[in-house]
N, C-alpha and C positions, 0 to 999 in steps of 0.2 A: 203346066204343072198342076193346074187346078181345074176340076170339072164340077159344075153346079147343076143339080137337077131338082125337080120338085115332084113329090108324089104324096097323095093323101092316104094315110094309114086307115082312117075311118072318116065317116061323114062329119063335116064341120071343123076338122082339124087338118091343117096343112103344114108340112115340114119342108124345109129347104135343106138339101144335102150338099156337102162340099167334100170332095175327095182330094187329099193332099198326099203326095208321095215324097218321102225323104230317102236320100241315098244312104248307103251303109257307112260312108265316111263321117257322117255327122254323129257326134256323141249324143248319148241319151239325154244328158243335161241340156244340150242345145235344142234338141227336139222338144223337150219339156218347156223350155222358155218360149219357143215359138208358139206352141199350142196354148200356153197360158196367155200370151199376148192376144191371140185371136179370140180366146174365150172372154177376156176382160173387155176388149174394145169392140168386138163384133157380135157378142151374144151367142157364140157357138158353144155347143156341148158335145163332148166326146160320144160318138155312137159306137164305133168299133175300130180296132187296130189289128192289122194283119201283117205279120212279118214273113216275107217270102223266102224261098229257099236261097236266093242270092243275097239276102240280108237287107233288102229294101223294106222300109216301113210304109205301109199304105194305111192312112188314117182317114176315117170317115167321120165328119163333123155334121151336126144338125142344129137347126134353130127353127123355132115355131114362126110361121108366117101369120101376122096379125092383120086382118083385113079391117079397114075402116068402114063402118056401117053408116050410111047417110041417113040423117034424121030429117023429118019433115018439119 
């Protein structure tokens, strides 16, 4: 139900993307609660929402990848 990919939009910044699909049977309030939970505990930010013709919600979340730089 979840697919994660990584793509750099510009040099030096990397984002991790997570696509989540919700069925049409879930209420809007339930979807909101699930997304808030992921945002608070996983550091995800809403990137885009697409509602398909059959009523499914496809949500793309993103978060910045922070690379640790080794110091000498």
